[in-house]
C-alpha positions as CSV (number, residue, x, y, z in Angstrom):
1,M,-27.4,19.2,1.2
2,Q,-25.1,21.3,-1.0
3,D,-24.0,20.0,-4.0
4,V,-21.6,16.6,-3.7
5,I,-18.3,16.6,-4.3
6,I,-16.2,13.3,-6.3
7,I,-13.1,12.5,-5.7
8,G,-11.5,9.5,-7.6
9,V,-8.8,7.8,-6.7
10,A,-6.5,5.6,-9.2
11,G,-3.3,4.0,-9.0
12,G,-1.6,0.9,-9.8
13,S,-2.5,-2.4,-7.5
14,A,-1.0,-2.0,-4.1
15,S,0.1,1.7,-4.7
16,G,-1.3,3.1,-1.0
17,K,-4.5,4.8,-3.1
18,T,-7.1,2.8,-0.6
19,T,-4.6,4.7,2.5
20,V,-5.1,7.9,1.1
21,A,-8.7,7.3,0.4
22,N,-8.6,6.6,4.3
23,R,-6.8,9.4,5.3
24,L,-9.5,11.7,3.6
25,K,-12.5,9.3,5.2
26,D,-11.1,9.9,8.5
27,E,-10.5,14.0,8.6
28,F,-14.4,14.2,7.3
29,K,-15.6,11.9,8.7
30,E,-19.8,11.7,8.2
31,S,-19.0,14.4,5.8
32,V,-17.5,11.5,3.2
33,E,-18.5,7.6,2.3
34,L,-16.1,6.1,0.2
35,M,-17.1,3.3,-2.9
36,C,-15.0,1.4,-3.7
37,H,-14.5,0.4,-7.6
38,D,-13.4,-3.7,-6.5
39,Y,-16.9,-3.3,-4.9
40,Y,-18.3,-3.8,-8.6
41,Y,-16.4,-7.0,-9.8
42,R,-18.8,-8.3,-11.9
43,A,-20.8,-11.9,-10.4
44,H,-20.0,-15.1,-12.0
45,Y,-22.4,-17.7,-10.7
46,D,-23.2,-19.6,-13.4
47,L,-19.1,-19.7,-13.2
48,P,-17.8,-23.4,-11.1
49,F,-15.0,-22.0,-8.5
50,E,-11.9,-23.2,-10.9
51,E,-13.1,-20.9,-13.7
52,R,-13.7,-18.2,-11.8
53,S,-10.5,-18.4,-10.3
54,Q,-8.6,-18.1,-13.9
55,L,-10.8,-14.9,-15.1
56,N,-8.8,-11.9,-16.0
57,Y,-10.2,-9.4,-12.8
58,D,-7.3,-6.8,-13.9
59,H,-8.7,-5.6,-17.1
60,P,-11.9,-3.1,-17.8
61,Y,-15.0,-6.0,-18.3
62,A,-14.2,-7.2,-14.7
63,F,-16.4,-4.9,-13.4
64,D,-19.5,-3.3,-13.5
65,T,-19.3,0.0,-14.3
66,D,-22.6,0.7,-15.1
67,L,-23.9,-0.2,-11.7
68,L,-21.0,2.0,-9.9
69,I,-21.9,4.7,-12.8
70,S,-26.0,4.4,-11.8
71,D,-25.3,4.7,-8.0
72,I,-23.0,7.7,-7.7
73,K,-25.2,9.2,-9.4
74,K,-28.0,8.2,-7.2
75,L,-25.8,9.6,-4.1
76,K,-25.4,12.6,-6.3
77,Q,-29.0,13.0,-6.2
78,C,-29.2,12.8,-1.9
79,I,-30.6,9.1,-3.2
80,P,-29.4,5.9,-0.7
81,I,-28.0,3.4,-2.3
82,D,-27.7,-0.4,-1.7
83,R,-23.7,-1.3,-3.0
84,P,-22.8,-4.7,-3.7
85,V,-20.3,-7.4,-1.1
86,Y,-17.6,-9.2,-3.4
87,S,-15.7,-12.1,-1.9
88,Y,-12.3,-12.2,-2.7
89,T,-11.7,-15.8,-1.6
90,D,-15.1,-16.8,-3.5
91,H,-14.1,-14.8,-6.6
92,N,-17.3,-14.0,-6.7
93,R,-20.2,-11.8,-5.5
94,T,-22.3,-12.5,-2.9
95,N,-25.6,-11.9,-1.7
96,E,-24.8,-9.4,0.9
97,T,-25.4,-5.4,0.5
98,V,-24.1,-3.2,2.4
99,R,-26.4,0.7,2.6
100,V,-24.5,3.3,1.6
101,N,-26.0,7.3,2.3
102,P,-25.3,10.6,0.4
103,A,-22.5,13.1,1.6
104,K,-21.1,15.4,0.8
105,V,-18.0,14.3,-0.4
106,I,-18.0,10.8,-2.4
107,I,-14.4,9.5,-2.7
108,I,-14.3,6.9,-5.5
109,E,-10.9,4.3,-5.2
110,G,-9.7,1.6,-7.8
111,F,-7.5,1.1,-10.2
112,M,-9.4,1.2,-13.0
113,I,-11.8,3.9,-12.2
114,F,-9.8,6.6,-15.1
115,E,-10.2,4.1,-17.8
116,N,-14.3,4.8,-17.9
117,K,-14.7,8.3,-19.3
118,E,-18.6,8.3,-18.5
119,L,-17.4,7.7,-14.7
120,L,-13.8,10.0,-15.0
121,D,-16.5,13.2,-16.5
122,L,-18.3,12.6,-12.7
123,M,-15.2,13.0,-11.1
124,D,-15.0,17.2,-9.5
125,I,-10.8,16.1,-8.3
126,K,-8.9,13.3,-9.7
127,I,-6.3,11.9,-7.7
128,Y,-3.5,9.4,-9.3
129,V,-1.6,7.8,-6.8
130,D,1.7,6.9,-8.1
131,T,4.2,4.1,-6.3
132,D,7.3,2.0,-7.9
133,A,6.1,-0.5,-9.5
134,D,8.5,-3.2,-7.0
135,V,6.8,-1.7,-3.7
136,R,3.2,-2.6,-5.6
137,L,4.3,-6.3,-6.3
138,I,5.9,-6.7,-2.7
139,R,2.7,-4.8,-1.0
140,R,0.3,-7.2,-3.4
141,I,2.4,-10.2,-2.0
142,L,1.6,-9.6,1.7
143,R,-1.6,-8.0,1.1
144,D,-2.9,-11.1,-1.0
145,V,-1.6,-14.1,0.8
146,K,-1.8,-12.5,4.4
147,E,-5.4,-11.1,4.2
148,R,-7.3,-12.6,1.4
149,G,-6.1,-16.2,1.9
150,R,-3.8,-16.6,-1.6
151,S,-0.9,-18.9,-1.9
152,L,2.6,-17.0,-3.3
153,D,2.7,-18.9,-6.4
154,S,-1.3,-17.5,-7.5
155,V,-0.4,-14.0,-6.7
156,I,2.9,-14.1,-9.1
157,T,1.4,-15.6,-11.7
158,Q,-1.6,-13.6,-11.4
159,Y,1.1,-10.5,-11.0
160,S,2.8,-11.6,-14.3
161,T,-0.6,-12.7,-16.8
162,T,-2.6,-10.5,-15.7
163,V,-1.9,-7.7,-13.3
164,K,1.0,-6.0,-14.7
165,P,0.1,-5.9,-18.5
166,M,-3.2,-4.5,-18.2
167,H,-1.3,-1.7,-15.2
168,E,0.6,-1.2,-18.4
169,Q,-2.5,-1.2,-21.2
170,F,-4.8,1.0,-19.2
171,V,-4.1,2.1,-15.4
172,E,-0.3,3.8,-16.6
173,P,-2.0,5.8,-19.4
174,S,-5.2,6.7,-17.3
175,K,-2.5,9.2,-14.8
176,K,-2.7,11.8,-17.4
177,H,-6.8,12.2,-16.8
178,A,-5.1,13.1,-12.7
179,D,-5.2,16.9,-11.1
180,I,-3.2,15.7,-8.7
181,I,-0.3,12.9,-8.5
182,I,1.0,11.5,-5.3
183,P,3.8,10.2,-5.1
184,N,4.3,7.5,-2.4
185,G,0.7,7.3,-1.6
186,G,-0.2,7.5,1.8
187,L,3.5,8.1,3.3
188,N,3.5,11.6,1.4
189,E,2.4,13.2,4.6
190,V,3.1,16.7,2.3
191,A,0.7,15.8,-0.2
192,I,-2.0,14.3,2.0
193,S,-2.1,18.2,3.8
194,M,-2.1,20.1,0.5
195,L,-5.5,18.0,-0.7
196,I,-7.0,18.0,2.7
197,N,-6.8,21.9,2.7
198,K,-7.6,22.3,-0.7
199,I,-11.2,19.7,0.1
200,K,-11.9,21.5,2.8
201,S,-12.1,25.2,0.5
202,I,-14.7,23.1,-1.2
203,V,-16.4,21.6,1.0
């Protein structure tokens, strides 16, 4: 296999970065593997559910980023990995894993991926999806209530106490590391088309 291209897709919570990452995966099919930082939330088997639900999941320490870095390095060396599986309902890592095979393009998606320098240095292309805060909040409420079984009160409380302040402290400043900034996420057809053409010229 030729040199593996690592693409980072960052942005605030519910900014549309997953949509952008999936658009790229759909375009390049089997040439692309998608790795989400959310898969690498730390396990807390020692804590009861009530305590796990109170943890700050929007801080860099919430992630086992060292394991993600190790797995990305293996994929770059064409070595398959078994990534973790995380349950948003249980606020914990499950006992399952998913096999990920090497590919020409590895996309790393997550709101905190530009915060870690070692992970950042592995990326060949860094994309930041920039979406207004009010739009992100509405999307997050709809997603967490409908897809993740959360209550409206818990989503709003989490947003005001951890999501918003952590975004301002860590995520927004990391935008300076981006090579490409995409306003309006997956709805920006012009930016998506330009990005696809850029990747085609590389691979």
